[in-house]
N, C-alpha and C positions, 0 to 999 in steps of 0.2 A: 504494499500500500504506499502511496506517495507520502513522503515526509515522515515515514514511520521511524520512531526512535529519536527524533530531533528534540522533543521535549525532555526526554531522559538525559540526552547529552547536555542540554542546557542546565538541567538540574545538577548533573555531575560536575559541570564546569563551575557553577556557582558554589557548590560544596567545596571543590578543590581550592578556589581562591579565598573563600572564607577560612579554610584550614590554613592556608599560607598566611593570612592576616593574623589569625590566632597564634600560630607558631612564631610569627614575627614579633607580636606583642610579648609573648612569653620570653623570647630571646632578648628583646630590648629590656624587659624587666630584670632578667638575669644579669645582663651586662650592667644595667644601672645600679643593681644591688652591689655588684662587685666594685664598681667605680665609687659608689657611695661609701662602701666600707673602707676602700683605699683612701679616699679623700678625708674620711673621718679619722682614720689612723694617722694621716699626715697633717691634720688640722693643728696639732700642737706645734709642728715644725713651721707651718705657715705663720702662725701667730708670733712665734719667736723671731722669724725672719722679718715680719712687719715691725715688731717692737724694735729690732736692731736698726732697721731702716729709719723709723721715726726718730730714734735717739741720735743717729748720725745726722739726719736732716736738721734737727734742732741744734746739734753741735756745730754743724757747718754754717748755719745762718745766725750764729750767735753775734751779738752786737754790743760789745763792751763800751762804756762811756770813757773816752780818753781823759787822762790827766794832762791837760794842755799846759805846756810851760809858758810862763810869763816873760815878757822882755821885748825890746824893740828889735825889729829887723831879723827876726827868727823865721826859719822855714822848717816846718815839721814834716814828718813823713806822711805821704798821702796814702800809704798802704802798710799792711802787716806782711812781712816776708823777709827775704834775704837779699842784700845788695850783691849783685853779681856782675855789674858793669858800671864803671864810672869813666866818662870820657867827655870830649868836646865834639860837637857835631854841627852840621849846617841844617838847622830845622827851619824850613821855609813855610810850613803850613800855618803856624801861628807866631813863632818867635821872630821870624824874619831874618835869620842868619845864624852866625856862630853863637853857641851857648853851651853851658854845662848840661850834661845828661847823666842822671842817676837812675839806673834800672833796677827794679825790685821784682824778684820772682816770688809768686804766691803758689805754694803747694796746696793740695786739697785739704790739708789740716790747718791752714792759716785762716784767720778771719778774713772775709771777703767783702767787707764794707770799706769804702774808701773815704778819706777825710781831706778837707781843704788844707793845703799846705800854708796858706797865708790868709790874712783878712783882706777882703777886697770885693771886687764885682766881677761876675761872669760876663765876659765881653765876646766870647767865641765858644761855639759848641758845634762840632761836626762829626757825624758818623760816616765811616768809610768802610765799604764792603771789601772783603779780602779773603785770604786763605785761613786755614786753621792749623798752622804748623805747630810743632811742639814748642811749648812756652819756655823750655829750657834754653833754647837758642835765642839769645837776646837780640842780636843783630838782624837775623832773618825775620823774627816776629815783628820787630819794629818796622821793617821795610815792607812786609807782605801781608801780615795778618789783619783780619777785621779789627777795627779799633774805633774809639771815640776820643777825640781831643777836646779837652776843656781848657779854655784860656781865661786866666784870671788876671785882672789889673790890680796890683797891690794898692791898698789905701795908705800904707805906710810910706811908700815911695810912689806918688802919683805918676801914672804913665808907664810904670815898670811892669813888664810881663812875666808871668809865671805860668808854665804849661804843665798839665797832667794828661798823659795819654793812657787810656785804659785799653789793654790789648787782650783779645781773645786768644785761647790756646787750643791744644788738641782736644781737650775735653770741654773747656769753657766755650759755650756757644751763645751766650746771652749777656750783654752788657746793659745795665739799667741805670742811666743817669737820673739823679734826683734833683738836678738843678737845670736851669735854662738861662739863656742870655738875658741879662738884666738883673738877675738874682744877686743879692748881697750874700757874701759868705764870711764866716768868722773862722779864724785859725782853729783847726781841729774839728770843724763841723762836718757832719756826714754829707757826702755829695753823691755817692753812687754805690753800685753793687755789681760785682762780676761773679757769675756763678761757676764754681769749680776752678781747677788749676788755671793760672793765668799770669799776667805780667802788668806792671804799672811803671811807666816812665815819668820822671820829673825833670822838667826843663827850667833852667835858671839863667839869668844874665851872668856874663863873665866876671862881673865885679863882686860876685858872692864867693865866699870861702867855704869849700866843702868840709863838713865835719865828720863824715862817715868814711869808712874804708871797705874794700871788698870783703865779703863774708860776714859783715855786721848784720845782726838781726834787728829789724825795725818794728816799731809799734806805731800803727796809724794814729795820727793826731798827737803823738807824745815825743817820739825820737826827733831830736834836732838834726836836720840833714845839712843845713848851711846857715851861715850868718853873713850879713852885709859887711864887706871889708872897708 
């Protein structure tokens, strides 16, 4: 008879696919149970990992209040770190020629808030895109890495320029200035944040006398970097 057995085949087909669905649900439940048990067993580890991350993050973003030294014509460190380069260079972006340069390397364990080296007014601020070379290489970083230059006109010596260059590193990918052109700054005041290992260069007029040497550890807003000669 025409079409004989088709209804049975339809029924069997429906039964087969519902069996596949039920088997799939059972398998999914079995896998979910195993994964759930595994995640539950690992929950303690995840919590400890998160606690460690939270502790490191709070430690990294610590922001101590500096004990700013008093006195005339003092330049304090703009960053916490290690002095690994002291030279004279031709800085044309803000300083406009030959000047002193003191470069400070910031490791991941240093405070990463930066401080105003002098009291004055922000007259220049420029972000420059660039590479993310290892911050251990002072000369290469200064020349090629992404950076923000902050130019301050000293109020103690009107018209005198002091520059702070915030330089990104291999890990540091974000520079956050907290000042803008026209803002007044006080010596030791917080001016920016660089996230993770990086570098900070300080540019000074040639008539300043450098007070630090290679290898010195600096405290932002506290360590006297130079005095007016």
